[in-house]
BALOBA-1460 file (C-alpha; in Angstrom, 3 decimals):
// residues 369
<rec num="1" residu="m" x="58.441" y="4.327" z="29.468"/>
<rec num="2" residu="i" x="57.643" y="5.420" z="26.005"/>
<rec num="3" residu="s" x="55.170" y="8.274" z="27.236"/>
<rec num="4" residu="r" x="58.248" y="9.628" z="29.327"/>
<rec num="5" residu="l" x="60.346" y="9.456" z="26.431"/>
<rec num="6" residu="s" x="58.262" y="10.941" z="24.042"/>
<rec num="7" residu="s" x="57.403" y="13.808" z="26.077"/>
<rec num="8" residu="l" x="60.990" y="15.350" z="25.195"/>
<rec num="9" residu="s" x="59.540" y="16.174" z="21.915"/>
<rec num="10" residu="n" x="58.245" y="19.461" z="23.658"/>
<rec num="11" residu="t" x="61.584" y="20.702" z="25.311"/>
<rec num="12" residu="n" x="64.156" y="23.100" z="23.996"/>
<rec num="13" residu="i" x="67.060" y="21.598" z="22.305"/>
<rec num="14" residu="y" x="70.476" y="23.571" z="22.978"/>
<rec num="15" residu="l" x="73.626" y="22.895" z="20.626"/>
<rec num="16" residu="h" x="76.798" y="24.833" z="21.158"/>
<rec num="17" residu="n" x="78.364" y="26.836" z="18.123"/>
<rec num="18" residu="s" x="81.837" y="28.044" z="19.211"/>
<rec num="19" residu="s" x="81.052" y="30.117" z="22.246"/>
<rec num="20" residu="s" x="77.321" y="30.241" z="22.057"/>
<rec num="21" residu="f" x="74.302" y="28.228" z="22.851"/>
<rec num="22" residu="l" x="72.111" y="27.682" z="19.628"/>
<rec num="23" residu="k" x="68.415" y="27.164" z="21.299"/>
<rec num="24" residu="y" x="65.586" y="25.390" z="19.420"/>
<rec num="25" residu="n" x="61.717" y="25.233" z="20.485"/>
<rec num="26" residu="c" x="60.551" y="21.451" z="19.504"/>
<rec num="27" residu="s" x="57.065" y="21.883" z="20.294"/>
<rec num="28" residu="s" x="54.950" y="19.318" z="18.798"/>
<rec num="29" residu="n" x="52.416" y="21.945" z="18.128"/>
<rec num="30" residu="k" x="52.386" y="22.654" z="14.270"/>
<rec num="31" residu="s" x="50.609" y="25.722" z="14.472"/>
<rec num="32" residu="s" x="53.486" y="27.280" z="16.813"/>
<rec num="33" residu="s" x="56.411" y="29.138" z="14.988"/>
<rec num="34" residu="s" x="59.789" y="27.527" z="16.218"/>
<rec num="35" residu="k" x="62.700" y="29.874" z="16.063"/>
<rec num="36" residu="l" x="66.571" y="29.318" z="16.056"/>
<rec num="37" residu="f" x="68.524" y="31.801" z="18.185"/>
<rec num="38" residu="f" x="71.216" y="32.608" z="20.380"/>
<rec num="39" residu="v" x="70.730" y="32.493" z="24.144"/>
<rec num="40" residu="g" x="73.823" y="33.410" z="25.624"/>
<rec num="41" residu="k" x="77.591" y="32.491" z="26.309"/>
<rec num="42" residu="c" x="78.575" y="29.173" z="27.278"/>
<rec num="43" residu="r" x="81.923" y="27.162" z="27.675"/>
<rec num="44" residu="n" x="83.468" y="26.274" z="24.309"/>
<rec num="45" residu="f" x="83.316" y="22.176" z="24.689"/>
<rec num="46" residu="s" x="87.150" y="21.772" z="23.502"/>
<rec num="47" residu="m" x="88.648" y="18.140" z="23.874"/>
<rec num="48" residu="a" x="90.717" y="19.794" z="26.668"/>
<rec num="49" residu="s" x="87.451" y="20.923" z="28.402"/>
<rec num="50" residu="v" x="85.628" y="17.522" z="28.302"/>
<rec num="51" residu="s" x="88.116" y="15.619" z="30.218"/>
<rec num="52" residu="s" x="86.826" y="18.247" z="33.194"/>
<rec num="53" residu="l" x="83.416" y="17.853" z="32.078"/>
<rec num="54" residu="y" x="83.412" y="13.909" z="32.885"/>
<rec num="55" residu="s" x="85.484" y="14.065" z="35.789"/>
<rec num="56" residu="n" x="84.856" y="13.767" z="39.393"/>
<rec num="57" residu="n" x="85.659" y="16.735" z="41.921"/>
<rec num="58" residu="g" x="87.753" y="14.589" z="43.919"/>
<rec num="59" residu="n" x="85.446" y="13.830" z="46.498"/>
<rec num="60" residu="g" x="83.968" y="10.871" z="44.419"/>
<rec num="61" residu="t" x="80.830" y="12.820" z="43.496"/>
<rec num="62" residu="p" x="80.246" y="14.661" z="39.465"/>
<rec num="63" residu="d" x="80.646" y="18.540" z="39.791"/>
<rec num="64" residu="s" x="78.091" y="20.764" z="38.311"/>
<rec num="65" residu="d" x="79.669" y="20.818" z="34.811"/>
<rec num="66" residu="f" x="79.448" y="16.909" z="34.984"/>
<rec num="67" residu="k" x="75.459" y="17.210" z="35.928"/>
<rec num="68" residu="g" x="75.125" y="19.929" z="33.291"/>
<rec num="69" residu="g" x="76.895" y="17.886" z="30.639"/>
<rec num="70" residu="v" x="75.122" y="14.997" z="30.938"/>
<rec num="71" residu="s" x="71.903" y="16.426" z="31.194"/>
<rec num="72" residu="f" x="71.997" y="18.495" z="27.809"/>
<rec num="73" residu="l" x="73.485" y="15.251" z="25.903"/>
<rec num="74" residu="k" x="70.613" y="13.289" z="27.150"/>
<rec num="75" residu="n" x="68.001" y="15.924" z="26.363"/>
<rec num="76" residu="v" x="69.549" y="16.153" z="22.773"/>
<rec num="77" residu="l" x="69.289" y="12.076" z="22.461"/>
<rec num="78" residu="g" x="65.931" y="12.087" z="23.796"/>
<rec num="79" residu="s" x="64.691" y="14.576" z="21.102"/>
<rec num="80" residu="m" x="66.355" y="12.351" z="18.598"/>
<rec num="81" residu="e" x="64.667" y="9.265" z="19.948"/>
<rec num="82" residu="a" x="61.340" y="11.123" z="20.121"/>
<rec num="83" residu="v" x="61.343" y="11.708" z="16.453"/>
<rec num="84" residu="y" x="62.407" y="8.171" z="15.901"/>
<rec num="85" residu="l" x="59.396" y="6.768" z="17.750"/>
<rec num="86" residu="n" x="57.023" y="9.034" z="16.172"/>
<rec num="87" residu="r" x="57.932" y="8.069" z="12.798"/>
<rec num="88" residu="n" x="58.395" y="4.320" z="13.509"/>
<rec num="89" residu="p" x="55.450" y="2.292" z="15.217"/>
<rec num="90" residu="t" x="57.214" y="-0.794" z="15.090"/>
<rec num="91" residu="a" x="60.162" y="0.333" z="17.338"/>
<rec num="92" residu="k" x="57.552" y="2.368" z="19.775"/>
<rec num="93" residu="a" x="55.420" y="-0.880" z="19.809"/>
<rec num="94" residu="i" x="58.648" y="-3.478" z="20.620"/>
<rec num="95" residu="l" x="59.973" y="-0.806" z="23.281"/>
<rec num="96" residu="e" x="56.446" y="-0.785" z="25.042"/>
<rec num="97" residu="l" x="56.228" y="-4.429" z="24.666"/>
<rec num="98" residu="v" x="59.647" y="-5.191" z="26.234"/>
<rec num="99" residu="d" x="58.882" y="-2.550" z="28.831"/>
<rec num="100" residu="s" x="55.789" y="-4.453" z="29.979"/>
<rec num="101" residu="t" x="57.854" y="-7.762" z="30.290"/>
<rec num="102" residu="d" x="61.074" y="-6.204" z="31.568"/>
<rec num="103" residu="k" x="60.158" y="-3.328" z="33.411"/>
<rec num="104" residu="d" x="62.815" y="-0.197" z="33.470"/>
<rec num="105" residu="h" x="65.847" y="-2.452" z="32.449"/>
<rec num="106" residu="i" x="65.755" y="-1.352" z="28.593"/>
<rec num="107" residu="c" x="69.299" y="-0.155" z="28.115"/>
<rec num="108" residu="y" x="70.361" y="0.988" z="24.539"/>
<rec num="109" residu="d" x="73.454" y="-0.921" z="23.188"/>
<rec num="110" residu="h" x="74.198" y="1.636" z="20.365"/>
<rec num="111" residu="i" x="72.411" y="4.139" z="18.232"/>
<rec num="112" residu="a" x="72.992" y="4.599" z="14.446"/>
<rec num="113" residu="f" x="72.973" y="7.127" z="11.878"/>
<rec num="114" residu="r" x="73.525" y="7.415" z="7.921"/>
<rec num="115" residu="t" x="75.307" y="10.134" z="6.132"/>
<rec num="116" residu="f" x="76.538" y="11.085" z="2.783"/>
<rec num="117" residu="g" x="80.438" y="11.452" z="2.672"/>
<rec num="118" residu="v" x="80.918" y="14.645" z="0.557"/>
<rec num="119" residu="s" x="80.904" y="18.091" z="1.312"/>
<rec num="120" residu="g" x="81.023" y="17.852" z="4.976"/>
<rec num="121" residu="h" x="78.078" y="15.979" z="5.161"/>
<rec num="122" residu="g" x="79.623" y="12.600" z="6.221"/>
<rec num="123" residu="i" x="80.745" y="11.070" z="9.457"/>
<rec num="124" residu="d" x="82.200" y="14.035" z="10.801"/>
<rec num="125" residu="s" x="79.010" y="16.099" z="10.650"/>
<rec num="126" residu="l" x="77.815" y="13.986" z="13.487"/>
<rec num="127" residu="a" x="80.926" y="12.929" z="15.190"/>
<rec num="128" residu="k" x="81.983" y="16.548" z="16.068"/>
<rec num="129" residu="f" x="78.968" y="16.849" z="18.571"/>
<rec num="130" residu="f" x="79.452" y="13.419" z="20.319"/>
<rec num="131" residu="l" x="83.282" y="14.264" z="20.571"/>
<rec num="132" residu="d" x="82.640" y="17.628" z="22.045"/>
<rec num="133" residu="m" x="80.332" y="15.491" z="24.453"/>
<rec num="134" residu="g" x="82.995" y="12.996" z="25.667"/>
<rec num="135" residu="y" x="82.731" y="10.296" z="23.152"/>
<rec num="136" residu="s" x="85.956" y="8.460" z="21.887"/>
<rec num="137" residu="q" x="86.411" y="7.705" z="18.151"/>
<rec num="138" residu="r" x="87.203" y="3.864" z="17.819"/>
<rec num="139" residu="d" x="87.321" y="1.419" z="15.067"/>
<rec num="140" residu="e" x="86.725" y="2.061" z="11.371"/>
<rec num="141" residu="l" x="84.695" y="-0.322" z="9.419"/>
<rec num="142" residu="r" x="84.597" y="-0.733" z="5.540"/>
<rec num="143" residu="f" x="82.069" y="-2.230" z="3.042"/>
<rec num="144" residu="p" x="83.158" y="-2.165" z="-0.021"/>
<rec num="145" residu="a" x="80.335" y="-3.860" z="-1.984"/>
<rec num="146" residu="k" x="77.979" y="-1.163" z="-0.583"/>
<rec num="147" residu="k" x="80.478" y="1.925" z="-0.876"/>
<rec num="148" residu="l" x="80.168" y="2.534" z="2.628"/>
<rec num="149" residu="k" x="82.594" y="3.146" z="5.770"/>
<rec num="150" residu="a" x="81.858" y="3.487" z="9.315"/>
<rec num="151" residu="f" x="83.115" y="4.665" z="12.637"/>
<rec num="152" residu="w" x="81.966" y="3.854" z="16.016"/>
<rec num="153" residu="f" x="82.251" y="5.863" z="19.027"/>
<rec num="154" residu="s" x="82.448" y="4.737" z="22.641"/>
<rec num="155" residu="p" x="80.591" y="6.848" z="25.309"/>
<rec num="156" residu="p" x="82.356" y="8.538" z="28.354"/>
<rec num="157" residu="s" x="82.905" y="6.710" z="31.507"/>
<rec num="158" residu="l" x="80.111" y="7.802" z="33.802"/>
<rec num="159" residu="p" x="78.634" y="6.441" z="37.073"/>
<rec num="160" residu="v" x="75.810" y="3.655" z="36.065"/>
<rec num="161" residu="l" x="72.672" y="5.014" z="37.813"/>
<rec num="162" residu="e" x="70.274" y="2.764" z="38.592"/>
<rec num="163" residu="g" x="66.479" y="2.771" z="37.522"/>
<rec num="164" residu="g" x="67.336" y="4.409" z="34.158"/>
<rec num="165" residu="s" x="65.709" y="3.206" z="31.111"/>
<rec num="166" residu="g" x="66.187" y="3.883" z="27.575"/>
<rec num="167" residu="i" x="68.037" y="7.130" z="26.788"/>
<rec num="168" residu="k" x="67.854" y="7.867" z="30.772"/>
<rec num="169" residu="g" x="69.778" y="4.802" z="31.022"/>
<rec num="170" residu="p" x="73.665" y="4.253" z="30.173"/>
<rec num="171" residu="l" x="74.613" y="6.249" z="27.467"/>
<rec num="172" residu="p" x="74.764" y="4.384" z="24.266"/>
<rec num="173" residu="r" x="77.737" y="3.543" z="21.705"/>
<rec num="174" residu="v" x="77.197" y="5.543" z="18.512"/>
<rec num="175" residu="f" x="77.912" y="3.916" z="14.909"/>
<rec num="176" residu="i" x="77.838" y="6.530" z="12.165"/>
<rec num="177" residu="s" x="78.522" y="5.390" z="8.596"/>
<rec num="178" residu="e" x="78.762" y="7.158" z="5.229"/>
<rec num="179" residu="l" x="78.357" y="6.529" z="1.700"/>
<rec num="180" residu="l" x="81.669" y="7.050" z="-0.438"/>
<rec num="181" residu="v" x="80.288" y="9.449" z="-3.075"/>
<rec num="182" residu="d" x="83.130" y="9.674" z="-4.986"/>
<rec num="183" residu="q" x="82.695" y="5.836" z="-5.962"/>
<rec num="184" residu="m" x="79.132" y="6.105" z="-7.297"/>
<rec num="185" residu="s" x="78.119" y="6.768" z="-10.857"/>
<rec num="186" residu="s" x="78.129" y="10.124" z="-12.022"/>
<rec num="187" residu="e" x="74.635" y="10.851" z="-12.347"/>
<rec num="188" residu="a" x="73.988" y="9.366" z="-8.516"/>
<rec num="189" residu="q" x="76.914" y="12.062" z="-7.545"/>
<rec num="190" residu="d" x="75.018" y="14.659" z="-9.180"/>
<rec num="191" residu="i" x="71.784" y="14.091" z="-7.736"/>
<rec num="192" residu="i" x="73.671" y="13.876" z="-4.156"/>
<rec num="193" residu="k" x="75.797" y="16.963" z="-4.631"/>
<rec num="194" residu="k" x="72.715" y="19.154" z="-6.009"/>
<rec num="195" residu="y" x="71.338" y="18.791" z="-2.432"/>
<rec num="196" residu="t" x="74.474" y="18.668" z="-0.255"/>
<rec num="197" residu="n" x="75.901" y="21.650" z="-2.165"/>
<rec num="198" residu="i" x="72.946" y="23.682" z="-1.254"/>
<rec num="199" residu="s" x="73.237" y="22.945" z="2.606"/>
<rec num="200" residu="d" x="76.854" y="23.204" z="2.927"/>
<rec num="201" residu="r" x="76.310" y="25.316" z="6.185"/>
<rec num="202" residu="a" x="73.656" y="23.410" z="7.449"/>
<rec num="203" residu="c" x="75.599" y="20.375" z="7.888"/>
<rec num="204" residu="n" x="77.635" y="21.912" z="10.679"/>
<rec num="205" residu="h" x="74.214" y="21.491" z="12.633"/>
<rec num="206" residu="a" x="73.373" y="17.941" z="11.834"/>
<rec num="207" residu="a" x="72.905" y="16.937" z="15.372"/>
<rec num="208" residu="l" x="70.300" y="19.494" z="15.549"/>
<rec num="209" residu="a" x="68.578" y="18.371" z="12.193"/>
<rec num="210" residu="s" x="68.637" y="14.732" z="13.859"/>
<rec num="211" residu="a" x="67.114" y="16.391" z="17.143"/>
<rec num="212" residu="v" x="64.109" y="18.151" z="15.320"/>
<rec num="213" residu="g" x="63.553" y="15.520" z="12.609"/>
<rec num="214" residu="s" x="64.224" y="17.838" z="9.697"/>
<rec num="215" residu="l" x="65.934" y="17.630" z="6.313"/>
<rec num="216" residu="i" x="68.860" y="19.947" z="5.776"/>
<rec num="217" residu="w" x="68.375" y="20.060" z="2.125"/>
<rec num="218" residu="e" x="65.371" y="20.588" z="-0.267"/>
<rec num="219" residu="k" x="63.008" y="17.536" z="-0.805"/>
<rec num="220" residu="p" x="64.066" y="15.897" z="-3.754"/>
<rec num="221" residu="l" x="62.153" y="14.546" z="-6.914"/>
<rec num="222" residu="h" x="60.529" y="11.286" z="-6.905"/>
<rec num="223" residu="s" x="62.459" y="10.388" z="-10.297"/>
<rec num="224" residu="e" x="65.704" y="11.364" z="-8.446"/>
<rec num="225" residu="f" x="65.045" y="9.154" z="-5.306"/>
<rec num="226" residu="q" x="63.955" y="6.291" z="-7.439"/>
<rec num="227" residu="r" x="67.369" y="6.594" z="-9.645"/>
<rec num="228" residu="l" x="69.651" y="6.285" z="-6.546"/>
<rec num="229" residu="a" x="67.377" y="3.407" z="-5.113"/>
<rec num="230" residu="r" x="68.430" y="1.390" z="-8.324"/>
<rec num="231" residu="e" x="72.115" y="1.925" z="-7.588"/>
<rec num="232" residu="s" x="72.243" y="2.327" z="-3.474"/>
<rec num="233" residu="e" x="69.111" y="1.925" z="-1.455"/>
<rec num="234" residu="y" x="71.235" y="3.467" z="1.345"/>
<rec num="235" residu="a" x="72.000" y="6.627" z="-0.672"/>
<rec num="236" residu="a" x="67.953" y="6.694" z="-1.466"/>
<rec num="237" residu="w" x="67.488" y="6.341" z="2.293"/>
<rec num="238" residu="t" x="69.656" y="8.970" z="3.379"/>
<rec num="239" residu="l" x="67.989" y="11.479" z="0.803"/>
<rec num="240" residu="v" x="64.723" y="11.500" z="2.450"/>
<rec num="241" residu="n" x="65.437" y="10.717" z="5.979"/>
<rec num="242" residu="g" x="68.858" y="12.868" z="6.349"/>
<rec num="243" residu="y" x="70.299" y="12.812" z="9.751"/>
<rec num="244" residu="a" x="67.372" y="10.969" z="11.517"/>
<rec num="245" residu="l" x="68.116" y="8.112" z="13.884"/>
<rec num="246" residu="n" x="68.692" y="4.987" z="11.616"/>
<rec num="247" residu="h" x="68.019" y="2.692" z="14.319"/>
<rec num="248" residu="v" x="68.377" y="2.063" z="18.091"/>
<rec num="249" residu="t" x="69.733" y="-1.299" z="19.546"/>
<rec num="250" residu="i" x="68.241" y="-3.043" z="22.777"/>
<rec num="251" residu="s" x="71.364" y="-4.180" z="24.888"/>
<rec num="252" residu="i" x="69.431" y="-7.872" z="25.499"/>
<rec num="253" residu="h" x="71.824" y="-9.117" z="27.829"/>
<rec num="254" residu="r" x="71.098" y="-6.254" z="30.261"/>
<rec num="255" residu="l" x="67.403" y="-7.509" z="30.594"/>
<rec num="256" residu="t" x="66.458" y="-9.298" z="33.548"/>
<rec num="257" residu="s" x="63.437" y="-11.330" z="32.546"/>
<rec num="258" residu="q" x="63.178" y="-14.727" z="30.521"/>
<rec num="259" residu="i" x="63.827" y="-12.533" z="27.336"/>
<rec num="260" residu="k" x="67.376" y="-11.941" z="28.309"/>
<rec num="261" residu="n" x="68.999" y="-13.835" z="25.601"/>
<rec num="262" residu="i" x="68.765" y="-13.096" z="21.861"/>
<rec num="263" residu="e" x="67.426" y="-16.306" z="20.738"/>
<rec num="264" residu="s" x="64.535" y="-16.102" z="23.478"/>
<rec num="265" residu="f" x="63.981" y="-12.472" z="22.293"/>
<rec num="266" residu="n" x="63.855" y="-13.106" z="18.626"/>
<rec num="267" residu="r" x="61.053" y="-15.678" z="19.607"/>
<rec num="268" residu="f" x="59.301" y="-13.121" z="21.606"/>
<rec num="269" residu="v" x="59.125" y="-10.785" z="18.842"/>
<rec num="270" residu="e" x="58.069" y="-12.946" z="16.145"/>
<rec num="271" residu="k" x="55.509" y="-14.244" z="18.556"/>
<rec num="272" residu="n" x="54.215" y="-10.936" z="18.708"/>
<rec num="273" residu="n" x="53.729" y="-10.766" z="15.090"/>
<rec num="274" residu="f" x="56.850" y="-8.681" z="14.275"/>
<rec num="275" residu="k" x="59.033" y="-9.561" z="11.131"/>
<rec num="276" residu="l" x="62.652" y="-9.807" z="11.503"/>
<rec num="277" residu="n" x="65.211" y="-9.124" z="9.173"/>
<rec num="278" residu="s" x="66.186" y="-12.561" z="7.472"/>
<rec num="279" residu="e" x="69.107" y="-11.297" z="5.381"/>
<rec num="280" residu="g" x="72.061" y="-14.048" z="6.086"/>
<rec num="281" residu="g" x="69.743" y="-15.570" z="8.789"/>
<rec num="282" residu="v" x="67.565" y="-14.046" z="11.371"/>
<rec num="283" residu="l" x="70.253" y="-14.261" z="14.118"/>
<rec num="284" residu="k" x="73.692" y="-12.605" z="12.755"/>
<rec num="285" residu="v" x="76.671" y="-14.143" z="14.665"/>
<rec num="286" residu="s" x="80.421" y="-12.662" z="14.723"/>
<rec num="287" residu="p" x="83.208" y="-14.956" z="13.701"/>
<rec num="288" residu="d" x="84.240" y="-15.201" z="17.373"/>
<rec num="289" residu="g" x="80.748" y="-15.909" z="18.287"/>
<rec num="290" residu="l" x="80.658" y="-13.216" z="20.868"/>
<rec num="291" residu="l" x="78.573" y="-10.520" z="19.399"/>
<rec num="292" residu="l" x="74.628" y="-11.603" z="18.427"/>
<rec num="293" residu="q" x="72.834" y="-9.392" z="16.572"/>
<rec num="294" residu="s" x="69.170" y="-9.065" z="14.809"/>
<rec num="295" residu="s" x="66.719" y="-6.644" z="13.610"/>
<rec num="296" residu="t" x="63.447" y="-5.783" z="12.451"/>
<rec num="297" residu="v" x="62.373" y="-4.907" z="8.828"/>
<rec num="298" residu="a" x="62.102" y="-1.014" z="8.511"/>
<rec num="299" residu="d" x="59.006" y="0.672" z="8.856"/>
<rec num="300" residu="s" x="57.602" y="2.944" z="5.979"/>
<rec num="301" residu="f" x="56.200" y="6.166" z="5.804"/>
<rec num="302" residu="s" x="54.440" y="8.290" z="3.314"/>
<rec num="303" residu="f" x="56.624" y="10.802" z="1.524"/>
<rec num="304" residu="e" x="55.645" y="14.021" z="-0.795"/>
<rec num="305" residu="f" x="58.419" y="14.833" z="-3.058"/>
<rec num="306" residu="s" x="59.085" y="18.209" z="-4.356"/>
<rec num="307" residu="d" x="57.227" y="17.111" z="-7.653"/>
<rec num="308" residu="g" x="54.132" y="16.577" z="-5.802"/>
<rec num="309" residu="i" x="54.331" y="12.699" z="-5.887"/>
<rec num="310" residu="t" x="53.473" y="11.003" z="-2.832"/>
<rec num="311" residu="d" x="55.211" y="7.407" z="-2.293"/>
<rec num="312" residu="s" x="56.007" y="5.120" z="0.542"/>
<rec num="313" residu="v" x="59.433" y="5.262" z="1.603"/>
<rec num="314" residu="p" x="61.410" y="3.201" z="4.250"/>
<rec num="315" residu="c" x="62.428" y="5.051" z="7.517"/>
<rec num="316" residu="s" x="63.884" y="2.963" z="10.407"/>
<rec num="317" residu="y" x="64.147" y="0.020" z="12.507"/>
<rec num="318" residu="i" x="64.831" y="-1.498" z="15.553"/>
<rec num="319" residu="e" x="67.895" y="-4.036" z="16.463"/>
<rec num="320" residu="f" x="68.692" y="-6.267" z="19.178"/>
<rec num="321" residu="a" x="72.237" y="-7.181" z="20.403"/>
<rec num="322" residu="e" x="73.760" y="-9.630" z="22.948"/>
<rec num="323" residu="r" x="77.217" y="-9.016" z="23.769"/>
<rec num="324" residu="m" x="78.643" y="-12.452" z="25.300"/>
<rec num="325" residu="v" x="81.206" y="-12.582" z="27.930"/>
<rec num="326" residu="l" x="84.932" y="-12.489" z="26.756"/>
<rec num="327" residu="p" x="86.688" y="-15.918" z="27.415"/>
<rec num="328" residu="q" x="89.309" y="-14.433" z="30.068"/>
<rec num="329" residu="y" x="86.203" y="-13.421" z="32.286"/>
<rec num="330" residu="k" x="84.190" y="-16.740" z="31.936"/>
<rec num="331" residu="d" x="84.917" y="-18.033" z="35.310"/>
<rec num="332" residu="i" x="83.481" y="-14.500" z="36.743"/>
<rec num="333" residu="p" x="79.992" y="-15.314" z="38.575"/>
<rec num="334" residu="k" x="77.062" y="-14.003" z="36.656"/>
<rec num="335" residu="e" x="75.792" y="-11.582" z="39.090"/>
<rec num="336" residu="e" x="79.437" y="-9.886" z="39.102"/>
<rec num="337" residu="v" x="79.854" y="-9.393" z="35.505"/>
<rec num="338" residu="k" x="79.872" y="-5.960" z="33.896"/>
<rec num="339" residu="e" x="79.467" y="-4.487" z="30.706"/>
<rec num="340" residu="f" x="83.584" y="-4.204" z="29.956"/>
<rec num="341" residu="h" x="83.735" y="-7.977" z="30.818"/>
<rec num="342" residu="r" x="81.702" y="-8.273" z="27.438"/>
<rec num="343" residu="r" x="82.449" y="-8.376" z="24.084"/>
<rec num="344" residu="d" x="82.819" y="-4.663" z="22.519"/>
<rec num="345" residu="g" x="82.694" y="-3.024" z="19.091"/>
<rec num="346" residu="f" x="81.242" y="-4.324" z="15.787"/>
<rec num="347" residu="e" x="81.430" y="-6.570" z="13.134"/>
<rec num="348" residu="v" x="81.593" y="-5.967" z="9.417"/>
<rec num="349" residu="g" x="79.784" y="-8.878" z="8.314"/>
<rec num="350" residu="n" x="76.977" y="-8.674" z="11.037"/>
<rec num="351" residu="a" x="76.644" y="-4.752" z="10.265"/>
<rec num="352" residu="d" x="76.410" y="-5.482" z="6.462"/>
<rec num="353" residu="k" x="73.369" y="-7.817" z="6.987"/>
<rec num="354" residu="i" x="71.877" y="-5.317" z="9.449"/>
<rec num="355" residu="f" x="72.133" y="-2.824" z="6.757"/>
<rec num="356" residu="e" x="69.620" y="-4.748" z="4.766"/>
<rec num="357" residu="s" x="66.878" y="-4.070" z="7.328"/>
<rec num="358" residu="t" x="65.986" y="-0.925" z="4.891"/>
<rec num="359" residu="s" x="66.105" y="-2.647" z="1.816"/>
<rec num="360" residu="m" x="63.569" y="-3.051" z="-0.713"/>
<rec num="361" residu="d" x="63.812" y="-6.915" z="-0.590"/>
<rec num="362" residu="q" x="63.274" y="-6.924" z="3.341"/>
<rec num="363" residu="l" x="60.481" y="-4.747" z="2.970"/>
<rec num="364" residu="t" x="58.661" y="-6.585" z="0.352"/>
<rec num="365" residu="r" x="58.902" y="-9.812" z="2.581"/>
<rec num="366" residu="r" x="57.266" y="-7.939" z="5.622"/>
<rec num="367" residu="t" x="53.959" y="-9.549" z="6.436"/>
<rec num="368" residu="v" x="51.156" y="-7.184" z="7.505"/>
<rec num="369" residu="y" x="49.066" y="-8.286" z="10.551"/>
């Protein structure tokens, strides 16, 4: 599965801008010169057109717009995932391990991004792409202690195709958070605005930045990264990772083998020498007991700052979620249970602990095998 997903790094990414497509060649060959250019006119995906994009033609089969829209969306998501897997060996190894045990049954519960809530760089910068692709904005979540807010977005209702795994499977929910920059210290605000102010137009192409694995601002000074990390590790992470996928989440209840419940899955991961985020306990449980989550500790990568200093900084992690059947559907036979019968949405308490997967406290607990 991983080899198929990783191959998407050699595809062309198309993102719409008004009535034109933007094309980006995502060749993994570093010696090639990738250029951004217009490649012709297309439909402007307004919210009115989205309803027809994801509708049937009356005969119970998707029309050509439907097929093209889904293919485009999944190509973009696949390129985001390819960048993520290339940078995060733990996530790639776990996906390969699960795939070897539960062949072609990996579905993503959700994917997540972090942003700066300033000068157009926040939630809206990424949300626009997903809304244009038929996603719907859902609940807001607040994290006062971390100075964060988030929204999650549900995917359009599409026919579920058998045999698809990972990004090729059912479309995931999307979770986008932002740092409430105006609540930070003046010094931290100055650092963040120094970089977001010089990229005020580039933030209109946040999805493109994620798909090609590029920061839209200049590399920061090492001292600035350290200063932000002392006040907000979320802010420091976003400064060096930008719009890269923060994590993907395996939907545990959609697996079919002996690891299809999260406690068995956690034991399976730890048995294979991967360290799980222990903040608030390895297993995070919502108050209603219907949303169960866990995650690994983030990987790290070597980052060269603008002043020539190279240091190890946190990148991304992988999460696992099991959604239990809602009480009103408890008597439905297991083989008839669908995703809409299960607990939807997110939980502030769980998410607050999952955020800690990139914290220095968790990284320093990590055991190297």
